[in-house]
matplotlib code that plots the C-alpha trace (Angstrom):
import matplotlib.pyplot as plt

x = [130.5, 132.3, 132.2, 135.3, 136.8, 139.3, 141.4, 143.1, 146.2, 148.1, 149.1, 148.8, 145.1, 144.4, 146.5, 144.6, 141.2, 142.1, 143.4, 140.1, 137.6, 140.0, 138.0, 135.2, 135.8, 138.1, 140.5, 142.9, 144.5, 146.6, 149.0, 152.3, 155.0, 155.8, 157.3, 153.6, 152.5, 155.0, 153.6, 150.5, 151.5, 152.9, 148.7, 147.7, 144.0, 144.9, 145.8, 148.2, 148.3, 151.3, 149.7, 150.2, 146.7, 147.2, 146.0, 142.2, 143.3, 144.5, 142.2, 139.6, 141.1, 142.0, 138.6, 136.5, 136.6, 135.6, 132.1, 133.4, 135.6, 137.5, 139.3, 142.3, 144.7, 145.6, 143.5, 144.5, 143.6, 140.5, 138.1, 139.3, 139.4, 136.0, 134.8, 136.3, 134.9, 131.2, 132.3, 132.9, 129.3, 131.2, 130.5, 133.0, 133.6, 136.3, 138.2, 140.3, 140.3, 139.7, 139.4, 136.5, 132.4, 131.5, 128.6, 129.6, 129.5, 125.9, 124.2, 127.0, 126.5, 122.6, 122.8, 125.3, 123.4, 126.0, 126.6, 129.5, 130.4, 132.9, 135.0, 134.2, 137.1, 136.4, 136.3, 135.2, 133.4, 132.2, 131.9, 129.3, 127.6, 127.2, 125.9, 123.4, 122.0, 121.0, 119.7, 117.0, 115.5, 115.7, 116.6, 120.2, 121.8, 125.2, 127.2, 131.4, 133.7, 137.7, 139.8, 143.5, 145.5, 149.0, 152.3, 152.3, 156.0, 156.4, 159.7, 161.2, 160.9, 157.3, 155.9, 153.9, 153.7, 151.9, 149.7, 147.6, 148.8, 151.8, 150.4, 146.9, 148.3, 149.5, 146.5, 144.9, 147.4, 146.8, 142.7, 140.7, 138.4, 134.9, 132.3, 128.9, 128.2, 124.7, 123.3, 126.1, 129.1, 132.1, 135.4, 139.0, 142.2, 143.2, 145.6, 143.3, 140.6, 143.4, 141.9, 143.0, 141.0, 141.2, 141.3, 141.3, 143.8, 146.1, 146.1, 145.9, 145.4, 145.5, 142.5, 142.4, 139.5, 140.1, 138.3, 136.5, 132.9, 132.7, 129.3, 127.4, 127.8, 125.3, 123.1, 122.1, 120.8, 122.2, 123.0, 126.1, 128.7, 132.4, 135.7, 139.0, 141.9, 143.8, 147.9, 150.1, 150.5, 152.6, 151.9, 150.4, 153.3, 155.9, 153.2, 152.9, 156.0, 156.5, 153.1, 153.5, 157.1, 155.9, 157.1, 153.8, 153.4, 152.3, 154.1, 157.5, 160.1, 163.6, 166.9, 170.2, 168.4, 166.0, 162.4, 160.7, 157.6, 158.4, 156.0, 157.8, 160.8, 159.3, 157.9, 161.2, 162.5, 159.9, 158.2, 161.4, 160.8, 157.2, 156.8, 155.9, 158.4, 158.3, 157.1, 156.2, 152.8, 150.3, 146.6, 143.6, 141.4, 137.8, 135.1, 131.8, 129.4, 125.6, 122.8, 119.9, 115.7, 114.8, 111.3, 110.5, 113.5, 117.3, 119.2, 123.3, 125.1, 129.0, 130.4, 134.0, 136.8, 140.4, 142.0, 145.6, 148.2, 146.9, 150.3, 149.1, 148.5, 150.9, 148.1, 148.3, 145.0, 144.5, 144.5, 142.1, 139.7, 139.5, 140.3, 137.5, 134.7, 135.1, 135.0, 132.1, 130.3, 131.6, 130.0, 125.8, 127.0, 127.5, 125.1, 122.6, 121.8, 122.4, 121.0, 121.0, 122.4, 124.6, 127.0, 126.6, 128.4, 128.4, 125.9, 123.7, 124.6, 123.7, 120.4, 119.3, 119.1, 120.2, 123.3, 124.4, 124.2, 125.6, 128.6, 129.1, 128.9, 131.0, 133.7, 133.7, 134.4, 137.9, 138.3, 137.1, 134.6, 132.8, 131.7, 128.5, 127.0]
y = [78.9, 76.4, 75.2, 75.5, 72.5, 72.1, 68.7, 68.7, 66.1, 65.4, 62.3, 59.0, 59.3, 63.0, 63.8, 61.1, 62.9, 66.4, 65.5, 63.3, 66.5, 69.1, 67.8, 69.5, 72.0, 74.3, 72.7, 73.4, 71.5, 71.6, 70.2, 70.6, 68.3, 71.1, 68.5, 66.2, 69.6, 70.1, 67.0, 68.9, 72.0, 71.2, 70.8, 74.3, 73.7, 72.5, 75.2, 74.6, 75.8, 74.4, 74.8, 72.5, 70.9, 69.4, 72.8, 74.0, 77.3, 76.8, 74.4, 76.8, 79.8, 77.8, 76.3, 79.4, 80.1, 77.0, 75.5, 71.9, 70.6, 66.8, 65.0, 63.2, 63.0, 60.1, 58.6, 60.3, 63.7, 62.7, 63.3, 66.6, 67.7, 67.0, 68.4, 71.1, 71.5, 70.8, 74.5, 76.4, 74.7, 73.5, 70.2, 67.7, 64.2, 62.5, 59.4, 58.8, 55.8, 57.3, 55.4, 57.6, 56.8, 59.8, 59.8, 61.8, 64.7, 63.9, 66.8, 69.2, 68.4, 69.0, 72.0, 73.5, 72.2, 70.6, 67.2, 65.0, 62.0, 59.6, 56.9, 57.5, 54.8, 51.4, 49.2, 51.2, 53.4, 51.3, 47.8, 50.0, 51.6, 48.2, 46.9, 49.6, 49.2, 45.8, 46.1, 47.8, 45.4, 42.3, 41.0, 40.7, 37.6, 37.6, 40.0, 38.9, 41.5, 40.5, 43.2, 44.2, 46.1, 45.0, 45.4, 43.3, 41.9, 40.0, 41.4, 39.7, 39.8, 42.1, 41.2, 44.3, 48.1, 51.1, 52.4, 54.7, 56.5, 53.7, 54.5, 53.7, 50.5, 49.4, 50.6, 47.5, 45.5, 46.4, 47.7, 45.1, 42.9, 44.0, 42.1, 41.0, 36.9, 35.6, 39.0, 39.7, 42.0, 40.2, 41.3, 39.8, 41.0, 42.1, 39.0, 36.4, 33.4, 33.1, 32.0, 31.1, 32.7, 32.4, 34.7, 34.0, 36.6, 36.3, 33.3, 31.8, 35.5, 35.1, 36.7, 38.1, 39.7, 43.6, 46.4, 47.7, 47.5, 50.7, 52.8, 49.3, 48.3, 50.9, 51.8, 48.4, 45.3, 42.1, 39.1, 38.1, 40.4, 40.8, 42.5, 40.5, 42.4, 40.3, 39.7, 37.7, 34.0, 33.9, 37.8, 36.9, 35.3, 38.2, 40.6, 39.0, 39.2, 42.6, 42.8, 41.0, 41.9, 45.4, 47.3, 49.2, 50.1, 53.8, 53.3, 54.8, 52.8, 54.1, 53.5, 55.2, 57.7, 58.4, 57.5, 56.7, 55.0, 52.0, 52.9, 55.6, 53.6, 51.5, 53.5, 54.8, 51.8, 50.2, 53.3, 53.2, 49.8, 49.8, 53.3, 52.4, 53.7, 55.6, 52.4, 49.9, 48.5, 47.5, 46.0, 45.9, 43.0, 42.7, 40.6, 41.4, 38.9, 39.6, 37.1, 36.5, 36.9, 38.3, 38.6, 35.2, 33.5, 33.0, 34.7, 35.5, 38.4, 38.7, 41.8, 41.0, 43.8, 43.2, 46.5, 47.4, 50.5, 52.7, 52.9, 55.6, 58.2, 57.2, 56.2, 53.6, 51.3, 52.2, 55.6, 55.0, 52.7, 55.1, 58.0, 58.0, 57.0, 59.5, 62.2, 60.3, 61.0, 64.3, 64.7, 63.7, 66.3, 69.4, 68.4, 68.2, 64.2, 63.9, 66.4, 64.4, 66.5, 65.3, 62.6, 60.4, 56.7, 55.7, 52.8, 55.7, 56.5, 53.5, 52.9, 55.2, 52.8, 56.4, 57.1, 53.6, 53.1, 56.7, 55.5, 52.3, 53.7, 56.7, 54.2, 52.2, 55.0, 55.3, 51.4, 50.6, 47.3, 45.5, 42.5, 40.9, 37.6]
z = [80.0, 80.6, 84.2, 86.1, 88.1, 90.7, 91.2, 94.3, 93.8, 90.5, 91.1, 88.5, 89.4, 89.8, 86.4, 84.7, 85.8, 85.6, 81.5, 81.3, 82.4, 80.0, 77.1, 78.6, 81.3, 82.5, 85.0, 87.2, 89.3, 92.9, 94.7, 96.9, 94.4, 91.7, 89.7, 89.5, 88.2, 85.5, 84.1, 83.2, 82.8, 79.2, 78.8, 77.7, 78.7, 82.3, 85.1, 87.9, 91.5, 93.8, 97.6, 100.8, 100.9, 104.5, 105.4, 106.0, 105.2, 101.8, 100.7, 101.5, 99.6, 96.8, 95.9, 96.4, 92.7, 91.2, 90.4, 91.9, 93.8, 92.7, 95.5, 94.8, 97.7, 100.1, 102.3, 105.3, 104.2, 102.2, 104.9, 106.3, 102.9, 102.0, 105.5, 104.7, 100.9, 102.3, 104.6, 101.6, 100.0, 97.4, 96.0, 95.5, 94.0, 96.2, 95.3, 98.6, 100.1, 103.9, 107.1, 108.9, 107.9, 105.7, 106.7, 109.7, 107.3, 106.3, 108.3, 107.4, 103.8, 104.3, 106.0, 103.8, 100.5, 99.5, 97.1, 98.5, 96.1, 97.9, 97.3, 93.5, 91.9, 90.6, 94.0, 96.2, 93.5, 90.2, 92.5, 94.5, 91.2, 90.3, 93.5, 93.5, 89.9, 90.8, 94.7, 92.6, 90.8, 92.6, 96.3, 96.4, 99.0, 98.0, 97.0, 96.5, 94.7, 93.6, 93.0, 92.6, 90.5, 89.1, 87.2, 84.2, 85.2, 88.0, 89.6, 92.8, 96.1, 95.6, 92.3, 93.0, 92.2, 94.2, 91.5, 94.0, 97.4, 98.8, 102.0, 101.0, 100.0, 103.4, 105.0, 103.3, 105.0, 108.4, 108.6, 110.1, 107.4, 107.5, 105.6, 106.4, 106.8, 107.8, 107.8, 110.8, 110.8, 111.0, 111.8, 110.9, 109.7, 106.3, 104.3, 105.9, 104.2, 101.1, 97.8, 95.0, 92.0, 87.9, 85.5, 81.9, 80.9, 84.0, 85.6, 89.1, 91.4, 95.4, 97.1, 100.6, 103.0, 102.7, 104.2, 101.0, 101.4, 103.8, 102.8, 101.8, 105.0, 106.2, 102.8, 101.9, 103.9, 101.8, 104.2, 102.7, 101.2, 101.0, 98.9, 98.5, 97.3, 94.5, 94.5, 92.8, 94.7, 97.7, 98.4, 101.6, 103.6, 102.9, 104.0, 106.6, 108.0, 107.7, 109.2, 112.6, 113.0, 113.0, 110.5, 109.8, 113.1, 113.8, 117.7, 118.1, 118.9, 120.0, 117.7, 118.9, 121.5, 118.5, 118.5, 115.1, 113.4, 112.0, 109.1, 108.2, 107.7, 106.0, 103.7, 102.9, 102.4, 99.9, 98.2, 95.7, 95.2, 94.7, 92.5, 89.1, 87.1, 83.2, 80.6, 83.1, 82.3, 85.2, 84.8, 86.8, 87.0, 88.9, 89.0, 91.0, 91.9, 92.5, 93.5, 94.3, 93.6, 90.3, 89.6, 91.8, 90.0, 91.2, 89.1, 89.2, 87.7, 87.2, 85.6, 84.6, 83.9, 82.7, 81.5, 80.9, 80.7, 77.7, 75.5, 73.7, 76.7, 79.0, 81.3, 84.3, 84.1, 87.6, 87.2, 83.8, 85.8, 88.9, 87.3, 84.6, 87.2, 89.2, 86.0, 85.0, 87.8, 87.6, 84.5, 85.9, 88.6, 86.5, 83.7, 86.9, 86.4, 89.8, 92.7, 95.6, 98.2, 101.5, 101.5, 98.8, 98.1, 94.5, 95.1, 94.8, 91.9, 90.3, 91.1, 88.4, 85.3, 83.3, 85.2, 85.6, 81.7, 81.3, 83.2, 81.8, 78.6, 80.0, 80.6, 77.4, 75.4, 77.1, 76.3, 79.7, 79.6, 82.1, 80.6, 81.9, 82.1]

ax = plt.figure().add_subplot(projection="3d")
ax.plot(x, y, z, "-o")
ax.set_aspect("equal")
plt.show()
């Protein structure tokens, strides 16, 4: 009998997740946006449910008949969604970029005998899986991850398109960046310490500090760890202008006797400009560098990813690289190759060599290839 999965969220990534899983499992997609569900309803292997997933009682009602839940909602909804799913004693694989510490739910998940795999995208996600694999096999001294998703065509003024939740994009620009340096936690503003990084397929990109380490700061004792986000050169200056002038603020201001949050106005103005239009192509680029001692010798591993929009299926690269990492984890969980209970960040998946190789092969079958040197 086929396992029954519900995917919460039918955006660009949620859609790719549902379509991939429907090849093997019974899949239902739930979202408040009827237009997003209409795209999926043409696939007779996917059922759809229109529902307001911001409400706890609705989430709990929607998921009750399913074997496993996949969370593909915006970050501001992620933590409460996982909490609701755990309370219903359902396993979940989640990709949302929420600001809260997932380990706050660890005790609850264990008491409910639930496996909750969090942050299971590309970065955080596959980057954690890679680090988890090597952490079991060497003494790591340095970890660095460069990652970004960008449009192929550079269009003024932003040269950017939001290939995942735009609210989560703004979070990258405002959330303080935490990293580990010399064994100590360092906190800086996002967009700091810019550097230019060259990629053979693209040329030069601009990298800056972002808050992407997340659970790695708790799960591993590595003296130097950092993640940097990649954009086209010049992006830092215009984003800093918007941020430092208060356009991303959540504090209300009064305009003509009306109180509004600047972030709401900014979102309304920017999101149409950041929306990836049909036919517009994107790419994902990532470089993960792991260095340290292996069998008493200095060794460094470099993982390079360059992935492009799939012109056949019309699937964005960010949806592919994020979504298929998630669906690989779903397969491991449903086939009982991963059974750890509690909150399980992706690095726990990577520590097992069999699971690590399964994920790499799973992605390779879908045209997502990590080159290792």
